[in-house]
N, C-alpha and C positions, 0 to 999 in steps of 0.2 A: 323798275318799279312802276317809272313813267309811262313807259310804252305797256304797261301791263292794265293799267287805270283806263290811256285812251283808246285800247283794244276794248275794252268792257264799256267805255262810254259810248262808241261807234257803234256796238253790238246791240246795247241798250235803243238808243236811236232809231237803228233800221227795225228791230224789233217792234216799236211802238208805230213808225211810220207803218208797216206793212203787218197790221196788228191780228191779220186772220190764219188760219192752222196753213202754214207751210209746206209744202210736199216736193215729192219727188219722181223721177224716172223710178225708183224700185219700188214705192208705193201709189204711184198712178191707179193703174188698172184697179188695186183693191179698194181704194177710196171712189174711184166713178161705177164701179159695179155694186156699191150699195145702194140701197133703197133712197127715195127722196129723191128731192130737184137737189141741184148742184150748179154752182158757178165756177170754174177752173179762170183762174186767170193770168196770163203768162207775161211778166214783165222784166224790168231789169231796174235795181233800184236807183240807178244813176240818172234812168231816162226822166226828163221833165212832164211827158206824157204818163209814163205809170205814177208819176208823184201826183199829179193833178186826179187820175183816175181815184187813186188811193184817198185824196182826200174828200172826193165823194163817196166814195164807200164808207168811210165813217161817220156820212150824215143819215144813213138809209138802216132802219130797222129790217132783218132779214129774215126774221121771225123763224121759220120753218127750213130753210133754205142755207146750207152749209156752202160758203166760200173757200176757196183752195187757192192759193197762191204758187206759183212754178217759177223761180229764177231762170230766165231761160238760156242765159249766159252760162248758168251751169246745169243744164240737162238737155243740151244739144240736141242727142239722139232725139229725146221725146220731142221737143220743140219742132226737129225737122217732120217728124214722123207724122205730127199732128199737123202740117202743113202751116206753121205757124211763122211767117217773113216778118212781122211786124210787131212790135209792142208798144202800148199793151193790148192783147189779142184776148178778147171774151168766151169764154165756151159756156153755155146753156145745156146743162144735162137733165132731161127730165127722166127718172128711175138712170138707166146706164146709158139711153139712148141721146147720142149729139140731136140737139132740136136748133142751135143754131148758132151763130157764130159773127161776134162784131168788133172791129178793129178799131183802135183809137181811145182816145179819154171822152167820157161822157159827163155830160151836165147830171144833177140829181134827177133834174125831170125824164130826162134822155132815158137813164138808168132803168130809173122805175118805171117808165112804160115798158122795157123790155123784159122786164121783171115779169109786167103784165102778159105780154103775149107770151111769152113763155112758160107761165107759168100757172096763172090761173086757169 
């Protein structure tokens, strides 16, 4: 009983830390090929830079931009296939075209500039 409660508590904590839609190598192409602007972030929950970036993301109103999270450790083939060497890595898609790639945590001002550069 105790183990179930601890697992549930940790699961809820992680889902609150990373509140954007989690995708994987199984549905990556489907999600990225949809119309609209998308940001795909490769992360590892335990990584301090991934945590810092997530704090920044929570402050931003993404309006019509869909944000997807990919656990780099659980999706190694996709991570390697997309050329991701460090986390967090942020990919900006306009439609189904990769427009830009950034590595590392960004503060709110930096991230908003990246959104403006890639989607406006």
